[in-house]
C-alpha positions in Angstrom: 69.0 102.0 -42.0 67.4 99.1 -40.1 64.3 97.7 -41.5 61.4 97.0 -39.2 60.6 93.3 -39.3 57.2 92.3 -37.8 57.1 88.8 -36.5 55.1 86.4 -38.6 51.9 85.1 -36.9 52.2 81.6 -35.7 49.8 79.3 -37.5 47.9 76.9 -35.4 48.1 73.4 -36.7 44.8 71.6 -36.7 44.9 68.2 -35.1 44.2 65.1 -37.1 41.4 62.7 -36.2 43.6 60.4 -34.0 45.1 63.3 -32.1 41.7 64.9 -31.5 40.3 61.6 -30.3 43.3 61.1 -28.0 42.9 64.6 -26.6 39.2 64.1 -26.0 39.8 60.8 -24.2 42.5 62.4 -22.1 40.3 65.3 -21.1 37.4 63.0 -20.4 39.5 60.7 -18.2 40.9 63.7 -16.3 37.5 65.2 -15.7 36.1 61.8 -14.6 39.0 61.4 -12.2 38.4 64.9 -10.7 34.7 64.2 -10.4 35.3 60.9 -8.6 37.8 62.6 -6.3 35.4 65.4 -5.5 32.6 62.9 -4.9 34.8 60.9 -2.5 35.8 64.0 -0.6 32.2 65.2 -0.4 31.0 61.9 0.9 33.7 61.7 3.5 33.0 65.2 4.7 29.3 64.5 4.8 29.8 61.3 6.7 32.1 63.0 9.2 29.5 65.8 9.8 26.7 63.3 10.3 28.7 61.3 12.7 29.4 64.5 14.7 26.2 66.5 14.6 27.8 69.3 16.6 29.7 70.2 13.4 26.5 70.7 11.4 26.0 74.4 10.5 22.2 74.5 10.9 22.1 78.2 10.2 23.7 77.8 6.8 21.5 74.8 6.0 18.3 76.8 6.9 19.5 79.7 4.8 20.2 77.5 1.8 16.9 75.7 2.3 14.9 78.9 2.4 16.6 80.3 -0.7 16.4 77.0 -2.7 13.2 75.6 -1.3 10.6 77.9 0.1 11.0 80.5 -2.6 10.6 77.8 -5.3 7.3 76.4 -4.0 5.2 78.6 -6.4 6.8 77.5 -9.6 7.0 73.9 -8.5 3.3 73.8 -7.7 2.4 75.5 -11.0 4.5 73.0 -13.1 3.2 70.1 -11.1 -0.5 71.2 -11.6 0.0 71.7 -15.3 1.7 68.3 -15.7 -1.3 66.6 -14.1 -3.7 68.5 -16.3 -1.7 67.6 -19.5 -1.4 63.9 -18.6 -5.1 63.7 -17.8 -6.2 65.4 -21.0 -3.9 63.4 -23.3 -4.6 60.0 -21.8 -8.4 60.6 -21.4 -8.8 61.3 -25.1 -7.5 57.8 -25.9 -9.1 56.0 -23.0 -12.5 57.5 -23.8 -12.5 55.6 -27.1 -12.4 52.3 -25.3 -14.6 53.4 -22.4 -11.8 53.2 -19.9 -11.6 56.7 -18.6 -11.7 55.6 -15.0 -8.3 54.0 -15.5 -6.7 57.3 -16.4 -6.7 57.9 -12.6 -4.3 55.0 -12.2 -1.9 56.6 -14.8 -2.1 60.0 -13.1 -1.4 58.7 -9.7 1.5 56.4 -10.6 3.0 58.8 -13.1 3.1 61.7 -10.7 4.3 59.8 -7.6 6.9 57.6 -9.3 8.2 59.7 -12.2 7.0 63.1 -13.1 6.7 64.6 -9.6 10.4 63.9 -8.7 11.7 64.4 -12.2 10.1 67.8 -13.0 11.0 69.0 -9.5 14.6 68.0 -10.0 14.9 69.6 -13.4 13.4 72.9 -12.1 15.7 72.7 -9.0 18.7 72.2 -11.2 17.9 75.2 -13.3 17.0 77.4 -10.4 19.1 76.4 -7.4 21.9 74.2 -8.9 22.9 77.0 -11.1 22.9 79.4 -8.1 25.2 77.1 -6.2 27.7 77.1 -9.2 27.4 80.9 -9.5 27.9 81.5 -5.8 30.9 79.3 -5.4 32.3 80.4 -8.8 32.2 84.0 -7.8 33.9 83.2 -4.5 36.5 81.3 -6.4 37.2 84.2 -8.7 37.3 86.6 -5.7 39.8 84.4 -4.0 37.4 83.8 -1.1 37.9 80.1 -1.2 41.7 80.6 -0.8 41.0 82.9 2.1 38.9 80.2 3.8 41.7 77.7 3.4 44.2 80.3 4.8 42.1 80.7 7.9 42.1 77.0 8.4 38.5 76.4 7.2 37.7 73.7 4.7 35.5 74.9 1.8 34.2 71.3 1.6 32.8 71.4 5.2 32.0 75.2 5.2 30.3 75.5 1.8 29.6 72.2 0.1 28.2 70.0 2.9 25.4 72.5 4.0 24.3 72.6 0.3 24.3 68.8 0.0 22.2 68.4 3.2 19.8 71.2 2.3 19.2 70.0 -1.3 18.7 66.4 -0.1 16.0 67.6 2.3 14.4 70.2 0.1 13.9 68.4 -3.2 11.7 65.6 -1.7 9.5 68.2 0.0 9.1 70.1 -3.3 8.4 66.8 -5.0 5.5 66.2 -2.6 4.0 69.6 -3.5 4.4 68.9 -7.2 2.8 65.4 -6.9 -0.1 66.6 -4.9 -0.9 69.5 -7.2 -0.5 67.2 -10.2 -3.0 64.8 -8.8 -5.4 67.7 -8.1 -5.0 68.9 -11.6 -5.8 65.5 -12.9 -8.8 65.3 -10.7 -10.2 68.5 -12.1 -9.8 67.2 -15.6 -11.5 63.9 -14.7 -14.5 65.8 -13.5 -15.0 67.0 -17.1 -15.3 63.3 -18.1 -18.0 62.5 -15.6 -15.6 61.1 -13.0 -16.7 62.3 -9.6 -14.2 63.3 -7.0 -15.3 60.3 -4.9 -14.6 57.9 -7.7 -11.3 59.6 -8.4 -10.3 59.3 -4.7 -11.3 55.7 -4.4 -9.6 54.7 -7.7 -6.5 56.6 -6.7 -6.2 54.7 -3.4 -6.5 51.5 -5.3 -3.8 52.3 -7.8 -1.1 54.1 -5.8 0.8 52.1 -3.2 3.2 53.0 -0.4 6.0 51.6 -2.6 5.2 54.1 -5.3 5.4 57.0 -2.9 8.6 55.8 -1.2 10.2 55.1 -4.6 9.5 58.7 -5.7 10.8 60.2 -2.5 14.0 58.2 -2.6 14.7 59.3 -6.2 14.0 62.9 -5.1 16.7 62.6 -2.4 19.2 61.2 -4.9 18.3 64.0 -7.4 18.8 66.7 -4.8 22.2 65.3 -3.7 23.4 64.9 -7.3 22.3 68.4 -8.3 24.0 70.0 -5.3 27.2 68.0 -5.9 27.4 69.0 -9.5 26.7 72.6 -8.8 29.3 72.8 -6.1 31.9 71.0 -8.2 31.4 73.3 -11.2 31.5 76.3 -9.0 34.7 75.3 -7.2 36.4 74.5 -10.6 35.7 77.9 -12.0 38.5 79.5 -13.9 39.5 83.2 -13.8 37.2 85.9 -15.0 33.5 86.7 -15.1 33.0 84.6 -18.2 34.2 81.5 -16.4 31.4 82.0 -13.8 28.8 81.9 -16.6 30.4 78.9 -18.2 30.4 77.0 -14.8 26.8 77.9 -14.3 25.8 76.6 -17.8 27.8 73.4 -17.2 26.2 72.7 -13.9 22.7 72.9 -15.4 23.5 70.8 -18.4 25.3 68.1 -16.4 22.6 68.0 -13.7 19.8 67.5 -16.3 21.8 64.8 -18.0 22.5 62.9 -14.8 18.9 63.3 -13.6 17.6 61.6 -16.8 20.3 58.9 -16.6 19.5 58.1 -13.0 15.8 58.2 -13.7 16.2 55.8 -16.6 18.4 53.4 -14.6 15.9 53.4 -11.7 13.1 52.7 -14.1 15.0 49.8 -15.6 16.0 48.4 -12.2 12.5 48.5 -10.8 11.2 46.9 -14.0 13.7 44.0 -13.6 12.9 43.6 -9.9 9.2 44.0 -10.4 8.8 46.8 -7.9 
């Protein structure tokens, strides 16, 4: 009689340190190359659309702006207001010791216009809308909708990515303005508790905040919006097969967006410090 022989399970060999490092470097280089290629394609498509305004899909841009922008105003204003209140409370406790509470207004104005307004808006936008971009495009990738667009002669880059890039670059600065205004108002309410009248607050704010601070914050917000949309779209279009891949792409988009937001913000702070802006 023939005996039943079951195949032996294949043991996976663990890689040594050198092989693991080499694999990591190869994967990192490959991912970086794909990211640069995607960035170049997106910039070329965006430039082509801006040079030919008739190709701009205003309906899609308005739809994305409404979903990502107008419906996020509430949470953006709440976070901005709370950030202003927290900054005012924490700095006023220290400034009160030295009798310099009035200069807390300077810190509130500069911090909200240059840093915290754009930064907190970008982080919330990445978690709320950047992840949505990745999930939407990832689902379309899994359902073969992106291949269908290509079959019909439509470029997913022009049809899906460019409207999101334009909408995000426009929406994030506007949301940043709301966050900044509410943060300053929150700081003003706290300053009233330290015998700083609203007139004093207003006059000191005008002395401390310049047009350069406002423009600098808005420029950073535009860059943040572009980067968030770019990362979200790339993660979505690189989604693998299966529902789990969509969740993985969504998580990657949020993590990468926050990392790049902090890196860009730090680089901008260092650059402005060197230039004296």
